[in-house]
N, C-alpha and C positions, 0 to 999 in steps of 0.2 A: 719242659713245657713249651708249647709252640705259641709264640707271641708275634709272629710275623704276619702282618696284616695284608701283605702284598700277594700271598699265595692265592691261586685260583680256587674257586669253589666257595659256596656259602659257609658262613661261620656264625655260631651263636655268640652274641656279644655279652661280655661280662665287664661292667663298668665299676671301677673302684675309686671312691673318693677317699683321699688320705692327705695327711700333712706329715712332712718329713720329721717334724719334732714330736710326733705322736707315738709314744712307746707301744701302744696297743696296735697301731697300724703295721708296724714291722712284725710284731707277733702274729697279727691276723694274716699277713702276707705268707708267713711260713705255714700256718695252719691251712690256708687255702691251697698252697702248693702241695702240701701233703695229701690233700683230697684229690687234686688233679692227677697226682701220680697213680692213684687207684682208679682213675676214670679212663675207660677204654677208648673214648672218642676225643681225647685231648687235642688232637690235630684239627678238630672242627671248632675250636674255641678262639675267639678274638678278644684279647685282653686290652681294655682301654682304661688307662689311669686318668683320674680327674683331680683337679686341684681343690684344696680346702685349707683354710687357715683357722686353726683353733684360737689364735690370738693375734689378729692383724694390728692391734694397738702397740705391739712391741716396736720401739723405734728401730729404724734401719741402721742408724749410726748410734753406737753406745760406747761411752768411754770405759764404763765398768759393766761387765756382764754378771748378773746374779747367778748363783748356783741353781741347779734345778730344784734343790730342796728349799732354798730361800724363795724362789719364784713361786712355787706351788703354795707354800705357806702363806705368802702375801696375797696371792690371787684367790685362794679358797678361804682365807681367814682362819687358818689353823696354826698350830704351833709348829716350830721347826722339827721337833721330835716326831710329831704326827706325820709330817711330810716325809721325813726320812723313813719311817715305818712303812708308809704307803709305797714309796719307791723300792724299798727292800722286797716287798711283795711282787712288784712289777719285774724286778731283776730275776726273781725266782721263776716267774712265768716265762720270761725270755729264755732262761736257761733250759727249761723244759722243752722249749721250741727249738733248741739248738743254737741260741744266740747268746753272745756275751755282751752285756750292757756295761759300759764304763761310765756311769753317771757322775762320778766324782769329777770327771774332766769335761763333761758336756757343757757346751757354751750356749746358753739361752739367747736366741736371736730371732729376728724377723725372717720368715721362710719365703717371702715373696720372690726374691731373686732365684732361689732354688727352684721354685715352681716355674719360673720362666725357662730355666734350663730343661726341666722335664717336658714342658710344652714343646720346645724345639726338638728335643730328642724324639718325641712321638712322631714327628714328621719324617724321621729317618728310621722308623721301626725300632727305636731304642728306648721306648718308654719304660719298659720293665727294668732294663739295665740301669736307667737313670734312677728310678726309685730305689733299687737295691744299693747302688753306690752312695746315694745321698743319705739313706738310712744308716748305712755302715759308717759313713763319715761323721754323722752326728752322734750316734749311740755308741759306736765302738772306738772311734779315733779322736774324739774331742775337737772336731773341726767347726769353724765358724761359718755357718751356711749363709750369712749375709755379707761375707767378704768376697769381693769379685775375684781376687787372685786365687783364693781357695777354690772357688767355683770353676775357675779355668782349669785348675789341676784336676778336679773331679771330672769335669767335662771331657778332658783328654782320656781319662781312664775309661769313660763310657764309650769313647770312640769318636768324639767330636773334635774338630779342629779348633784352634784358638780363634780363627776368624768366625767360625760358626757360633762359638760361645759368645763372642762379642755381639753378634747379631741378636742372639737370644736375650742378652742383657739390655739391649738398647732399642730394638724394634718394638713399637707399640703393639703390634699384632699379638705378641706373646703375653704382654701384660693384659691385653683384652681377653685372651683365651683363659687366663687365670681367673679373671673376674667373671667371665661367662660361666665357667664351671661352678664357681661359688654361688652365682645367681641360680643356676640350675638346681643345685643342692637345696637352696632355700625354697625354691618352687616345689620341690619334691618333699619338703618337710624334714630334710636331713639336718639334724642339729648336732650331731657328733660323728666322729670317724674312728675307725674305718667303717665304710658303708659299701657293701657289695650289692650290685643290682644285676640279676641274672635275666637275660632275655627281656629286659625292660619291664619285667613283671614281678619277680620275686626278690625281695631284699633280705640281706643278712647284715645285722648291725653289730659291730664290735668284733673282738678277737674270739669268735666262737670256736669250739672244738672242731677238728677236721671232719668228724663224721657229720656234723651239721652242714658244713659246706658240701660234702659229698652228696648228702641226701637232697639238698636244694639243687645241686648241679644235675643230678640224675633226673629229678622231676622236671626241671626247666628244659633240659635237653629233649626229653621225651615229648614235651609239648611243642618245642621248636621243630622237631622232626616232622610233625604232622603237616606243617606248611612250608617246609624247605626240603628240596631234593638233596639227599646225601648219598654220595657214591659208596 
């Protein structure tokens, strides 16, 4: 999939609001990628990842991190057993998408710092790589996405230097860009993620099947071509 925004020529924008702690966002990413593989004009697409926090009230510093099962049970007011059953369903969905979720080791934490990293990575054309590695770190590797040292390690995998990662974690512009994306989502009426916006017109909410993404992609691109010169 082509995510390089610096290439010459017009591209149709696809904006994706997500949170690295959202299990359906990673699944939705895979479903979307499966659709793009079937799309003949994939080099004419510009992928723009956007920040969203499902729960900004999670403390950035926590002495004890609840399990994902305990966290959802308390947040939704359901039993631990019900929460475990819901997560079991999500694990199966992930497996069907080719992902291995290791939720027993997942560390519930505030994702704001991780979004800072993603925002900086976007300036280097590495937004998609950042999302992929942050998702993998949380759902597969049991990493703490609110821990700066952990984020430095992940950032290096993405292709950032330690100096760049420190800038991402400390420069107010990247915090501003996180908040800006969240405000934009609110203005658009987006209440949950993932949310995919094609050509600033057609939205797809949730981890829809790949054929839904492909149909929306084809329709949006056909409309976009009418007003954009494509070689």
